[in-house]
C-alpha positions, -999 to +999 in steps of 0.1 A: -004+394+238+004+360+243-017+333+229-018+298+238-035+261+228-061+247+251-062+208+257-098+199+257-094+167+283-133+165+275-130+154+239-098+140+236-080+111+253-043+121+266-023+102+241-041+131+211-034+156+237-001+147+243+004+150+203-020+182+203+011+197+227+044+190+204+019+205+177+011+234+194+048+244+202+058+232+168+033+256+153+048+290+178+020+288+205+039+301+240+019+285+268-008+256+275-040+260+290-057+218+297-095+211+314-098+198+347-135+176+347-143+143+361-172+137+333-174+155+299-203+177+290-220+159+271-217+119+266-204+124+223-175+139+244-167+109+249-132+114+276-124+131+309-085+117+317-073+123+347-053+157+344-026+157+369-016+120+346-016+146+320+002+175+330+032+152+344+032+137+305+031+169+291+064+176+305+081+149+288+067+157+249+069+199+251+084+228+270+056+250+270+037+263+303+004+245+315-020+263+337-048+241+346-081+260+332-093+253+357-087+231+391-118+230+417-101+219+447-130+223+472-144+189+474-137+161+446-100+163+460-087+173+497-067+208+484-036+187+507-037+167+481-038+193+454-010+212+468+012+179+465-001+182+428+007+210+418+041+209+439+052+179+418+038+193+380+062+227+387+087+206+395+083+184+365+078+216+343+109+234+360+086+258+372+060+268+343+029+258+360+003+279+370-025+265+393-055+278+382-086+272+403-126+282+405-156+271+424-164+243+394-195+223+386-219+199+403-208+179+375-178+172+383-180+179+424-205+159+434-193+124+432-187+115+464-226+121+477-215+157+492-243+182+487-231+210+464-228+246+483-245+278+471-220+304+449-212+321+483-199+290+504-184+275+476-160+308+476-151+304+515-141+269+508-120+281+478-106+308+496-091+283+527-082+259+499-060+280+488-050+288+523-039+253+529-023+250+500-001+280+503+009+265+535+021+236+522+040+247+496+060+267+524+076+229+532+071+227+567+047+210+588+013+221+584-013+214+611-044+231+601-078+231+614-106+253+597-142+256+585-139+233+559-106+215+561-087+200+585-047+186+577-026+172+605+010+172+609+015+175+568+044+181+548+052+187+510+084+172+499+089+173+463+087+213+457+095+238+432+119+264+441+093+292+438+057+278+449+034+276+418+013+307+412-024+300+417-047+318+395-082+324+402-114+324+376-140+347+379-179+356+358-195+373+390-183+403+410-175+382+438-156+352+426-139+384+407-132+407+438-121+370+456-096+367+428-084+404+428-077+394+467-057+363+469-052+355+432-018+360+416-037+362+386-073+357+367-088+334+347-118+340+323-137+334+288-154+366+278-142+387+260-158+415+288-136+443+295-153+453+328-144+421+343-111+423+336-115+460+348-131+452+382-103+426+387-075+451+385-095+476+400-101+459+425-067+446+442-057+427+409-034+456+398-012+445+370-014+409+376-017+388+348-051+380+330-057+350+312-093+342+289-097+312+264-120+307+237-132+280+211-129+269+176-142+243+157-114+239+120-133+231+089-131+236+050-163+262+056-178+276+083-208+263+082-192+227+087-176+244+117-207+251+130-220+217+129-194+201+145-196+225+166-231+216+177-223+181+174-200+179+204-204+214+221-239+225+220-238+235+256-213+258+254-247+281+242-262+273+273-277+303+293-272+317+327-258+289+358-267+258+342-232+248+338-223+252+371-254+233+389-265+203+362-253+172+377-243+147+347-240+147+310-274+136+306-284+166+320-267+187+297-277+166+268-315+179+282-309+216+285-287+211+250-317+208+231-326+248+237-296+252+220-298+262+182-272+248+156-274+286+144-261+296+180-225+284+173-216+309+149-219+335+184-200+309+208-170+297+182-149+303+158-161+282+128-141+274+098-107+284+082-104+321+081-077+335+096-096+372+101-123+356+115-095+342+147-076+375+143-107+396+151-116+373+178-081+377+194-084+418+187-116+417+212-095+398+238-068+419+236-092+450+239-103+438+269-074+440+286-062+402+286-024+392+286-030+357+274-056+334+251-057+307+247-077+287+219-092+251+218-102+234+192-133+210+185-139+181+161-111+160+145-097+189+126-067+200+154-042+198+127-056+224+102-060+243+133-028+245+147-011+247+108-037+277+102-022+293+129+011+289+120+007+299+086-014+331+091-028+338+125+006+338+152+026+358+119-001+385+114-003+391+154+035+394+149 
């Protein structure tokens, strides 16, 4: 299994994300995920930089492959513009770039005043958006008059030799089936073998499956749980709330339902290498090919050191 590092655009500013990327490569991580948000989930997280600027800068500070986890190309930014951004990113990263896409959250996508569609409509929009992007990556002039998007006489000139792979995120049956049908790979966050099996059995075959989990490095498990609860209580929120709430204030209200003790279930807390190895094993047994870990709190260098010293050698 390939082990990567997840850059949290919601919690760290762009300069710190670049420092983490450099450190991750030095520590022996093999790839990067990066979040694409307009807002953080909670005000206390404090950041949400424009991901395409950071992706460009990443190409100048490390050589690790980069995947967006994930970009929503259906509302906030037209898929024709995402296609150009992804093509440029793939050129800058010498082809080591994957466009991870999904149906997004109201938190980020409602900002231009559009109504937030139901999931079936969002999946329909996502499928057409991927079609538009792939047409543009062929390098010819494109005219597209679809149900949701119009493109007139558009051509992308700066393109990589090979179009960027498109991986789709999915958690429910319909989104997983769409990923299997049109995606070049699959993205999730759950160590659930049934999700991977559904993707593979419904057309995904042996295409790559990526996943990610959160950690909170600290000198003790309790201190890590405290940091996780301070910054990311929303991680333990149930159901579809993360898709439908519209602002960080709403997430703060809903996060009051989360108890501090729940963070030890949602995060790997503390500095125990065995706990990380156990979590990684859970995802390996579920069938994932790549796994990305992110840190919350100020001690990200401690997490990188732990992986370099104990976790990655333990896997090898």
